[in-house]
FINUDO-207892 format. One record per residue (C-alpha): residue in one letter; chain; x, z, y. Coordinates in steps of 0.05 Angstrom, whole numbers. Each point is the difference from the previous one (the first is absolute). Layout:
N
   residu   chaine       xx       zz       yy
        a        A        X        Z        Y
...
END
This chain:
246
   residu   chaine       xx       zz       yy
        x        A    -2516     -613     1938
        x        A      -14      -35      -65
        x        A      -62      -29      -10
        x        A      -17      -45      -67
        x        A      -77      -33      -24
        x        A       -4      -28      -64
        x        A       27      -65       -2
        x        A       47      -61      -61
        x        A       25       43      -47
        x        A      -32       69       30
        x        A       80        2       30
        x        A      -20       47       67
        x        A      -48       41      -38
        x        A       37       25      -63
        x        A       60       10       63
        x        A      -50       33       45
        x        A      -36       48      -55
        x        A       74       12      -41
        x        A       27       22       70
        x        A      -65       52       15
        x        A        4       32      -71
        x        A       77       14        2
        x        A        4       30       68
        x        A      -67       36       -4
        x        A      -36      -34       62
        x        A      -58       33       44
        x        A      -59      -21       12
        x        A        4      -17       78
        x        A      -66      -44       15
        x        A      -48      -55      -20
        x        A      -23      -62       29
        x        A      -75       -1        0
        x        A       -8      -56      -49
        x        A      -63      -29       30
        x        A       19      -28       68
        x        A       53      -47      -44
        x        A      -48       -6      -82
        x        A      -57      -28       -6
        x        A      -25       17      -69
        x        A       -6      -50      -52
        x        A      -56       31      -42
        x        A       -8       66      -22
        x        A       -9       37      -75
        x        A      -57       18      -34
        x        A        0       58      -61
        x        A      -50       15      -32
        x        A      -46      -38       39
        x        A       11       45       54
        x        A       41      -51       62
        x        A       50       31       32
        x        A       21        5       71
        x        A       50      -56       24
        x        A       79       12      -16
        x        A       66      -22       43
        x        A       62       -2      -12
        x        A       43       56       29
        x        A       47       -8       49
        x        A       52       68        9
        x        A       54       31       36
        x        A       55       42      -28
        x        A       57       35       28
        x        A       63       20      -16
        x        A       53       60       27
        x        A       66      -23       -5
        x        A       45       65       -1
        x        A       69      -49       24
        x        A      -35      -54       36
        x        A      -64      -40       21
        x        A      -72       16      -23
        x        A      -27      -55      -38
        x        A      -69      -26        0
        x        A      -29      -37      -45
        x        A      -69      -42       -5
        x        A      -32      -20      -61
        x        A      -58      -43        2
        x        A      -42       -6      -71
        x        A      -20      -71       21
        x        A        6      -62       54
        x        A      -52       -4       45
        x        A      -28      -76        2
        x        A      -13      -15       67
        x        A       17       70       43
        x        A       77      -11       -8
        x        A       24       -8       60
        x        A      -44       66       30
        x        A       23       39      -57
        x        A       69      -16       12
        x        A      -14       22       73
        x        A      -21       60      -18
        x        A       69       22      -47
        x        A       46      -17       56
        x        A      -47       42       49
        x        A       20       58      -49
        x        A       63      -26       -5
        x        A       12        9       78
        x        A      -35       65        7
        x        A       49       37      -49
        x        A       58      -35       30
        x        A       20      -51      -56
        x        A       58      -37       12
        x        A      -15      -55      -54
        x        A      -44      -29      -57
        x        A       20      -17      -62
        x        A      -40      -37      -50
        x        A        5      -35      -69
        x        A      -14      -54      -31
        x        A       17      -50      -63
        x        A       47      -58       10
        x        A      -20      -58      -50
        x        A       67      -36      -31
        x        A       34      -31      -57
        x        A       34       59      -17
        x        A      -11       22      -77
        x        A      -20       55      -21
        x        A       66       15      -35
        x        A       35       10       76
        x        A        2       53       49
        x        A      -46      -21       55
        x        A       27        5       67
        x        A      -34       24       61
        x        A      -14      -41       59
        x        A       -4       24       72
        x        A      -32      -19       53
        x        A      -26       30       72
        x        A      -29       -9       61
        x        A       66      -13       45
        x        A       73      -15       -9
        x        A       24       67        5
        x        A      -49       32      -51
        x        A       24      -63      -46
        x        A       85       14       12
        x        A      -17       75      -24
        x        A      -26      -18      -66
        x        A       55      -51      -13
        x        A       49       64      -26
        x        A      -48       21      -47
        x        A       14      -67      -51
        x        A      -64      -35       24
        x        A       -1      -69        4
        x        A      -37      -36       59
        x        A      -75      -19      -14
        x        A       16      -63       38
        x        A      -73      -42       14
        x        A      -58       30      -35
        x        A      -67       30       -4
        x        A       -9       76       -8
        x        A      -77       -5      -21
        x        A      -52       54       14
        x        A       -2       58       32
        x        A       73       21      -19
        x        A       13      -59       48
        x        A      -41       -2       52
        x        A        3       75       21
        x        A       80      -17       13
        x        A      -35      -59       36
        x        A      -37       55       52
        x        A       65       49       -5
        x        A       44      -65       35
        x        A      -64      -13       48
        x        A       -9       73       27
        x        A       86       -5        6
        x        A        9       58      -67
        x        A       57       -8      -49
        x        A      -20      -27      -69
        x        A       33      -19      -60
        x        A      -18      -31      -57
        x        A       32       -1      -77
        x        A      -20      -48      -46
        x        A       20        7      -78
        x        A       17      -61      -44
        x        A      -58      -19      -52
        x        A        0      -51      -54
        x        A      -54      -50       12
        x        A      -21        0      -60
        x        A      -22       78       -2
        x        A      -29        9       68
        x        A      -59       22      -32
        x        A       36       60      -37
        x        A        7       62       31
        x        A       77        8       19
        x        A       37       56        8
        x        A       68      -37      -20
        x        A       -6      -24       79
        x        A      -29       58       27
        x        A       59       45      -19
        x        A       48      -50       27
        x        A      -48        3       67
        x        A        2       76        0
        x        A       76       15      -15
        x        A        7      -48       62
        x        A      -59       50       45
        x        A       37       55      -17
        x        A       69      -25       19
        x        A      -26      -24       62
        x        A      -36       72       18
        x        A       48       35      -34
        x        A      -48       44      -46
        x        A       15       13      -63
        x        A      -55      -14      -53
        x        A       11       17      -73
        x        A      -18      -73      -32
        x        A       17       17      -78
        x        A      -77       -9      -15
        x        A       -8      -69       41
        x        A       70      -24      -45
        x        A      -45       14      -62
        x        A      -57      -35       26
        x        A       46      -51       18
        x        A       19      -12      -66
        x        A      -63       -3      -38
        x        A      -22      -49       46
        x        A       64      -43      -25
        x        A      -17        1      -60
        x        A      -65      -15        4
        x        A       10      -66       46
        x        A       58      -17      -52
        x        A      -64       -5      -56
        x        A      -31      -41       47
        x        A       50      -43        9
        x        A        8       -6      -80
        x        A      -76      -17       -9
        x        A        2      -51       56
        x        A       59      -39      -27
        x        A      -29        7      -64
        x        A      -64      -35       17
        x        A       42      -50       41
        x        A       35      -16      -55
        x        A      -62      -15      -52
        x        A      -42      -36       58
        x        A       66      -52       15
        x        A       35       -6      -76
        x        A      -37      -23      -71
        x        A       26       32      -60
        x        A       48      -48      -37
        x        A      -41        2      -66
        x        A      -69      -26       42
        x        A       50      -63       32
        x        A       21      -15      -77
        x        A      -66        0      -17
        x        A      -26      -49       51
        x        A       57      -42      -21
        x        A      -16       -2      -77
        x        A      -72      -13       21
        x        A       18      -62       44
        x        A       48      -29      -45
        x        A      -59       -7      -63
END
């Protein structure tokens, strides 16, 4: 099973939704949202109040003709207070369908530069899982915190003796608010090798190239602002000197 929610740089959601499209997954089930989410308001259209809306949390499946089948869980939002309960609900479903391992994805915020190819960090719920990840060119995550549901689900899986792993794609610390298909591409390629599933990555690669150019422009603008703030044009300095001489 692969499970994903929105998070930093949207790494997990990009991976999950891309895989869902490319594998043409089929709907399996939907979580009853009111058990886990509280509405924060209602929409009004043409002065008419609409019914409360809840984020969707759905299961999909893909039958693999040459190996293990795949269940995909995609949540549109993370619950504010009932995350632990939702994680147990997902593990219930995983046990029902005899899932062997749950994977989540996330961003690893590092000092990487946007021109560098991001590495993928791998963490697992046991030493054996981590050893399995190592041959796939993943580096150990060491001591870190995986925030939100992408982390909580693995904690609950371990609590209930189910294997779990999280793949974290490196994201520059100055670009955490941008959607990052560069990191998502690295994570997806690692996942496809681990699961032995072929996924056409050409479209995601094009998105990664476009975002890299966007990051380059943002970095250039930031550098320009830095130079303007901490430097003074030489002609202004000369004028000040002449004024003081007079």
